[in-house]
C-alpha positions in Angstrom: 0.0 0.0 0.0 1.4 3.5 -0.9 1.9 5.6 2.2 0.5 9.1 2.5 2.5 12.0 4.0 0.1 12.8 6.9 -3.3 11.9 8.2 -4.7 15.3 7.4 -2.5 17.4 5.1 -2.9 21.2 4.9 -4.6 21.0 1.6 -7.5 19.0 3.2 -8.1 21.5 6.0 -10.5 23.6 3.9 -13.7 24.0 5.8 -16.0 23.6 2.8 -14.2 20.5 1.5 -14.6 18.8 4.9 -18.0 20.3 5.6 -19.8 20.8 2.2 -23.1 21.4 4.0 -21.7 24.9 4.8 -21.2 25.7 1.1 -23.4 28.5 -0.2 -25.4 27.8 -3.3 -27.3 30.1 -5.6 -31.1 29.8 -5.7 -32.3 27.1 -8.0 -33.0 28.6 -11.4 -34.6 26.5 -14.1 -33.8 28.8 -16.9 -30.1 28.8 -15.9 -30.0 25.0 -15.5 -31.6 24.2 -18.8 -29.8 27.0 -20.6 -26.4 25.7 -19.5 -27.1 22.0 -19.9 -28.8 22.2 -23.3 -27.5 25.2 -25.2 -28.7 26.0 -27.7 -32.4 25.7 -26.7 -34.0 28.1 -29.2 -36.6 26.2 -31.3 -36.5 23.1 -29.1 -39.7 21.3 -28.2 -39.5 20.1 -24.6 -41.5 17.7 -22.4 -41.4 16.2 -19.0 -41.7 12.5 -18.0 -42.8 11.2 -14.6 -43.8 7.7 -13.5 -46.5 6.0 -11.4 -47.7 2.5 -10.6 -51.1 3.7 -12.1 -50.0 6.3 -14.6 -53.4 6.9 -16.4 -55.3 7.5 -13.1 -52.6 9.7 -11.6 -51.7 11.9 -14.6 -55.3 12.6 -15.7 -56.0 16.2 -14.8 -52.9 15.9 -12.6 -54.8 13.9 -10.1 -51.6 13.0 -8.2 -51.4 16.5 -6.9 -54.4 15.8 -4.7 -53.1 12.5 -3.3 -50.7 11.9 -0.4 -47.1 11.0 -1.4 -45.5 11.3 -4.8 -42.8 13.8 -3.7 -40.6 13.3 -6.8 -43.5 13.8 -9.2 -44.8 16.8 -7.3 -41.4 18.5 -7.4 -41.3 17.8 -11.2 -44.7 19.5 -11.5 -43.9 22.5 -9.2 -40.3 23.3 -10.3 -40.2 22.0 -13.9 -43.7 21.8 -15.5 -44.9 25.0 -13.8 -41.5 26.7 -14.3 -41.5 26.0 -18.0 -45.0 27.5 -18.4 -44.3 30.4 -16.2 -41.9 31.9 -18.6 -38.8 29.7 -18.8 -39.9 28.3 -22.2 -40.2 31.9 -23.5 -36.9 32.9 -22.1 -35.1 30.0 -23.7 -37.0 30.1 -27.0 -38.5 26.7 -26.4 -42.1 25.4 -26.9 -44.2 22.4 -25.9 -43.8 21.9 -22.1 -46.2 18.9 -21.9 -46.0 16.4 -19.0 -46.5 12.7 -19.6 -46.6 9.7 -17.3 -45.3 6.1 -17.8 -45.5 3.0 -15.7 -42.8 2.7 -13.0 -40.1 0.5 -14.5 -39.4 -1.4 -11.2 -35.7 -1.1 -11.2 -32.7 1.1 -12.0 -32.2 1.6 -15.7 -34.7 -1.1 -16.8 -36.2 -0.6 -20.3 -39.5 1.3 -20.3 -42.8 0.1 -21.5 -43.9 1.8 -24.7 -47.2 3.0 -23.2 -47.3 6.6 -21.9 -50.2 8.8 -20.9 -50.9 12.5 -21.4 -52.5 14.9 -18.8 -55.9 14.1 -20.3 -55.5 10.4 -19.5 -55.1 9.5 -23.2 -52.7 6.5 -23.9 -49.9 7.3 -26.3 -46.8 5.5 -27.5 -43.3 6.6 -26.7 -42.0 5.5 -30.1 -44.8 7.0 -32.1 -45.8 10.1 -30.1 -42.9 11.2 -27.9 -39.4 10.3 -29.1 -39.8 11.5 -32.7 -41.5 14.8 -31.7 -39.5 16.3 -28.9 -36.0 17.7 -29.0 -35.5 17.8 -25.2 -36.9 15.2 -22.8 -36.7 15.7 -19.0 -37.3 12.5 -17.0 -37.9 13.0 -13.3 -38.7 9.6 -12.0 -38.6 7.0 -9.3 -35.9 4.9 -10.9 -33.2 6.0 -13.2 -34.0 5.8 -16.9 -30.6 7.0 -18.2 -29.8 3.7 -19.9 -33.0 3.2 -21.9 -33.3 6.9 -22.8 -29.7 7.0 -23.9 -30.4 4.2 -26.3 -33.6 5.8 -27.6 -31.9 9.2 -27.9 -29.4 7.6 -30.3 -32.2 6.0 -32.3 -34.5 9.0 -32.5 -32.1 12.0 -32.3 -33.3 13.8 -29.1 -31.4 15.2 -26.1 -32.5 15.0 -22.5 -31.8 14.7 -18.8 -32.6 12.2 -16.2 -33.2 13.3 -12.6 -34.5 10.3 -10.6 -35.2 10.6 -6.9 -35.3 14.4 -6.9 -35.4 15.8 -3.4 -35.1 19.3 -1.9 -31.4 18.9 -1.1 -30.7 18.0 -4.7 -32.9 20.7 -6.1 -31.2 23.5 -4.1 -27.6 22.2 -4.3 -26.8 19.7 -7.0 -29.1 21.3 -9.6 -28.3 24.9 -8.5 -24.6 24.8 -9.4 -22.9 26.3 -12.4 -22.7 23.4 -14.8 -19.9 25.0 -16.8 -17.8 24.8 -13.7 -18.9 21.2 -13.1 -17.9 20.3 -16.6 -14.5 21.9 -16.3 -13.7 20.2 -13.0 -14.9 16.8 -14.3 -12.5 17.3 -17.3 -9.6 18.1 -15.0 -10.2 15.0 -13.0 -10.7 12.9 -16.1 -7.3 14.0 -17.4 -5.7 12.9 -14.1 -7.2 9.4 -14.3 -7.6 8.6 -18.0 -5.7 5.7 -19.5 -5.2 4.1 -16.0 -4.2 0.5 -16.2 -5.6 -0.6 -12.9 -7.2 0.6 -9.7 -6.9 -1.0 -6.3 -9.3 -0.2 -3.4 -8.6 -1.1 0.2 -11.6 -1.4 2.6 -11.2 -1.6 6.4 -13.9 -3.4 8.4 -14.8 -2.7 12.0 -12.9 -5.8 13.1 -9.7 -4.5 11.4 -9.8 -6.8 8.4 -8.6 -5.3 5.1 -10.4 -6.3 1.9 -8.9 -5.4 -1.4 -10.6 -5.1 -4.8 -8.6 -4.9 -8.0 -10.1 -3.5 -11.2 -8.4 -3.8 -14.6 -9.0 -0.9 -16.9 -6.6 -1.8 -19.8 -5.5 1.8 -20.3 -8.9 3.0 -21.5 -9.9 6.6 -21.9 -11.8 7.7 -18.8 -15.3 9.2 -19.4 -17.1 11.9 -17.5 -20.6 12.7 -16.5 -20.4 16.5 -16.6 -23.9 17.6 -17.1 -23.6 19.4 -20.4 -25.6 18.1 -23.4 -24.8 20.8 -25.9 -25.4 21.2 -29.6 -27.6 18.8 -31.5 -25.8 15.5 -30.8 -28.2 13.0 -29.3 -27.3 12.4 -25.6 -28.8 12.1 -22.1 -27.3 14.0 -19.2 -27.6 12.4 -15.8 -28.3 15.1 -13.2 -26.8 16.0 -10.8 -23.6 15.4 -12.7 -19.9 15.5 -11.7 -18.0 12.2 -11.9 -15.3 10.4 -13.9 -15.9 6.8 -14.7 -14.6 3.7 -16.3 -16.0 0.4 -17.6 -13.9 -2.3 -16.0 -12.4 -4.9 -18.3 -11.5 -7.2 -15.4 -11.9 -7.4 -11.6 -11.0 -9.6 -8.7 -10.7 -9.6 -5.0 -13.2 -8.7 -2.3 -15.3 -5.7 -1.2 -18.0 -5.1 1.4 -21.5 -4.1 0.6 -24.3 -2.6 2.7 -27.7 -3.9 1.6 -30.9 -1.9 1.8 -32.0 -3.6 5.0 -28.6 -2.7 6.7 -27.1 -6.1 6.3 -23.4 -6.0 5.7 -21.9 -8.6 3.3 -18.5 -9.6 1.9 -18.5 -10.0 -1.9 -16.0 -12.2 -3.7 -15.1 -11.2 -7.2 -13.2 -12.9 -10.0 -13.2 -12.5 -13.8 -15.1 -9.2 -13.4 -18.1 -10.9 -11.6 -19.3 -11.1 -8.1 -19.8 -14.8 -7.6 -20.4 -15.2 -3.8 -21.8 -13.1 -0.9 -20.9 -13.9 2.8 -22.6 -12.5 5.9 -20.6 -10.0 8.0 -23.4 -8.7 10.1 -27.2 -8.6 9.8 -29.7 -10.8 8.1 -28.5 -14.1 6.6 -31.7 -14.3 4.5 -30.6 -11.2 2.6 -27.3 -12.8 1.8 -29.0 -16.1 0.8 -31.3 -14.1 -1.6 -28.3 -12.4 -3.2 -26.5 -15.7 -3.7 -29.6 -17.3 -5.2 -29.8 -14.4 -7.7 -26.2 -14.8 -8.6 -26.6 -18.5 -9.1 -29.8 -18.1 -11.2 -28.5 -15.2 -13.4 -24.7 -14.7 -13.1 -24.8 -11.6 -15.3 -26.4 -9.7 -12.3 -23.0 -9.8 -10.6 -21.0 -8.4 -13.5 -19.2 -5.1 -12.6 -20.1 -2.6 -15.2 -18.7 0.7 -13.8 -16.1 2.3 -11.5 -16.8 5.9 -10.8 -15.2 8.8 -8.8 -17.1 11.9 -7.7 -15.7 15.4 -8.6 -18.0 17.9 -6.8 -18.1 19.4 -3.3 -21.8 18.8 -2.4 -23.7 18.1 0.8 -25.1 14.7 1.5 -28.6 14.3 0.0 -29.2 10.7 1.0 -29.9 9.9 -2.6 -27.1 8.1 -4.5 -27.7 10.1 -7.7 -26.1 13.1 -5.9 -24.0 11.5 -3.2 -22.0 9.5 -5.8 -20.9 12.8 -7.3 -19.2 13.9 -4.1 -15.4 14.3 -4.2 -13.7 11.7 -2.0 -16.3 9.0 -2.7 -16.2 6.2 -5.3 -18.7 3.7 -6.5 -19.0 0.4 -8.4 -22.1 -0.7 -10.3 -23.3 -4.1 -11.4 -25.4 -4.9 -14.4 -26.0 -3.3 -17.8 -23.4 -0.7 -18.9 -24.3 -0.2 -22.6 -25.2 3.4 -21.8 -21.6 3.9 -20.6 -20.1 2.4 -23.7 -19.8 -1.0 -22.2 -20.7 -4.5 -23.6 -23.4 -5.6 -21.1 -26.8 -5.3 -22.7 -30.3 -6.2 -21.5 -30.5 -9.3 -23.8 -27.7 -10.9 -21.9 -29.7 -11.4 -18.7 -32.0 -14.3 -18.0 -34.9 -12.1 -17.1 -35.9 -8.6 -18.1 -36.2 -7.5 -14.5 -32.6 -8.5 -13.9 -31.1 -6.1 -16.5 -30.7 -3.2 -14.1 -27.7 -1.0 -13.5 -27.2 -0.8 -9.7 -24.7 1.5 -8.0 -22.8 0.5 -4.9 -21.7 3.7 -3.3 -18.9 4.0 -0.8 -19.4 7.1 1.3 -19.2 7.9 5.0 -22.9 8.3 5.6 -23.8 5.3 3.4 -21.3 2.8 4.6 -20.3 3.8 8.2 -19.5 0.1 9.0 -16.3 0.3 7.0 -13.7 2.7 5.8 -12.6 3.5 2.3 -9.0 3.2 3.5 -7.2 3.8 0.3 -7.7 4.0 -3.5 -4.6 3.6 -5.7 -4.1 4.1 -9.4 -1.4 2.5 -11.7 -0.9 4.2 -15.0 2.2 2.9 -16.8 5.1 3.6 -14.4 3.0 6.1 -12.5 1.6 5.2 -9.0 -0.8 7.6 -7.3 -3.0 7.6 -4.2 -6.5 8.9 -5.2 -8.5 8.7 -2.0 -7.8 8.0 1.7 -10.5 7.7 4.4 -13.0 9.3 2.0 -10.8 12.3 1.4 -9.3 13.1 -2.0 -5.5 12.9 -2.2 -3.1 15.7 -3.0 -2.9 14.3 -6.5 -6.6 14.7 -6.9 -6.7 18.1 -5.4 -3.8 19.3 -7.5 -5.5 18.1 -10.6 -8.6 20.1 -9.7 -6.8 23.2 -8.7 -4.1 23.3 -11.3 -5.4 21.2 -14.2 
């Protein structure tokens, strides 16, 4: 393991870096967000997508506004639909502004059903009535739809953004930032990591054990999620943005995972795939269910992404923002075709298995273990990237000087 110079170097004593909740953000401004992300916008026809278990009943005459729950969909209505119609479309030279609802996909990045409903309760078709007729599609949903919409954008030629799990923290921080700055920082970090040959990650458990995961990257060009979707090239921005990522070509070793019910498991990896989960603490039934899924459909354990956050943002308790925080990293299992990878939905035994599921390593998300050290090898170069959830001098210098 490469040794660091001190437990808390001077360059990490910045109050905002250590306590991003104290950072001041400008007020959320829809016109600024869409203008930066999608320039040019003049002449574009825009629409908003939301999702429900019962889409026809909930979207008809915006009935969901009178029901308990649906916080994501209500924020989409209040801040995006109403904002567009209150003058943002005019300011940006756009038209349209309709809102449509589709049936909840049931999992992260699963393909969407073709049926979609308008605000009159009329059933329409995505492929016939939406994709060919809108230039900008904003999807504010329960589960991420980045992968399926990226595929459709390439097929039909539109641009768009996905903002699943939208909450108030995300709205007023991750979506309120200057995306030109986000893009510049992501590019600086991308330049510092691109063409890496391999990454090693050490995890320290509460009992002192060290687990190490090795990921082979084969010198590939790093990619960035930077929030800008400019010009006319079909693309989907995943917002909030701010990360650098790779599609692993190989992986081996072990890493811990905290499941949704709080169970902590140890995952064994070889040939890029998780092949076994073992209980560390919690519910053995959760581990048994994971092992049964791996046995039934081994593709569900394939590692399809390694990502590093590049922004200084407060914790939102939603992975879509928290994985973009500088000093965190994440792995993801499942489909990665939207990232330029080779894992496509047809390779899974069941449609519902073809998800893209992030595994985030962050202090609030995984307090049961430390991200002790992340190391990069690039040719003869060896660099520490992260220690104890703090970016290294190498990372900070890249952002400040790059």
